[in-house]
C-alpha positions as CSV (number, residue, x, y, z in Angstrom):
1,M,39.0,-5.4,40.0
2,T,40.4,-5.2,36.5
3,A,38.9,-6.6,33.3
4,S,41.9,-9.0,33.2
5,R,41.2,-10.3,36.7
6,L,37.5,-10.8,36.0
7,A,38.4,-12.8,32.8
8,R,40.8,-15.0,34.8
9,M,38.1,-15.6,37.5
10,L,35.5,-16.5,35.0
11,N,37.9,-18.8,33.1
12,D,37.5,-21.2,36.1
13,F,33.9,-21.6,35.0
14,K,34.8,-22.0,31.4
15,I,33.5,-18.5,30.6
16,R,35.8,-16.7,28.2
17,P,35.7,-13.1,26.8
18,R,35.1,-12.8,23.1
19,T,34.6,-10.0,20.6
20,V,31.1,-8.6,20.7
21,R,29.6,-6.1,18.2
22,I,28.0,-3.0,19.7
23,G,27.1,-0.6,16.8
24,N,30.3,-0.1,14.9
25,Q,32.6,-1.1,17.8
26,T,33.9,-4.5,18.6
27,P,35.1,-4.6,22.2
28,K,35.7,-7.8,24.2
29,G,32.8,-8.9,26.3
30,F,30.6,-11.8,27.3
31,H,27.5,-13.2,25.8
32,R,24.7,-14.0,28.2
33,N,24.3,-17.6,27.1
34,D,28.0,-18.2,28.1
35,F,26.9,-17.8,31.7
36,E,23.7,-19.9,31.6
37,E,25.3,-23.3,32.1
38,A,27.3,-22.0,35.1
39,W,24.3,-20.4,36.6
40,K,22.3,-23.7,36.3
41,R,25.2,-25.6,37.9
42,Y,26.0,-23.3,40.8
43,L,22.9,-21.2,41.6
44,P,19.9,-22.6,43.3
45,A,16.5,-22.4,41.6
46,T,15.0,-18.9,42.0
47,E,11.6,-18.0,43.3
48,K,8.9,-16.5,41.0
49,A,9.5,-13.0,42.3
50,A,13.2,-13.2,41.3
51,T,12.4,-14.6,37.8
52,S,10.4,-11.5,36.9
53,A,13.5,-9.3,37.4
54,T,15.5,-11.9,35.4
55,R,13.0,-11.8,32.6
56,A,13.4,-8.1,32.3
57,T,17.1,-8.7,31.8
58,H,16.5,-11.4,29.2
59,D,14.3,-8.9,27.2
60,R,17.2,-6.6,26.7
61,G,19.0,-9.0,24.3
62,N,21.6,-11.7,24.2
63,V,24.7,-9.6,24.8
64,A,25.8,-8.4,28.2
65,A,26.3,-4.7,28.5
66,V,29.9,-3.7,28.0
67,A,31.1,-0.4,29.3
68,A,34.4,1.2,28.3
69,V,37.0,0.4,30.9
70,A,39.2,3.3,31.8
71,P,41.5,3.4,34.7
72,S,40.3,5.3,37.8
73,Q,42.2,8.1,39.3
74,E,43.4,5.7,42.0
75,E,44.7,3.3,39.4
76,D,46.5,6.1,37.6
77,A,48.2,7.0,40.9
78,G,49.3,3.4,41.3
79,V,46.8,2.6,44.1
80,E,45.2,-0.7,43.7
81,V,41.4,-0.5,44.2
């Protein structure tokens, strides 16, 4: 899956990439709160055990982790992954 394909899929849920600041860099990414309405709409209520894992994620901050996207060796060779 490419970053472009993910963005197109999330667009159906009205979730769009935007510029995020990570240190001195400003890559495209998603803010956690962009997902919350879709999660409430489409995911069932979670049990207490699951919420503790979610709480740990909430404690990390409001911006989703963004990793540098580099093509894999398969993509460089023209093989779709």
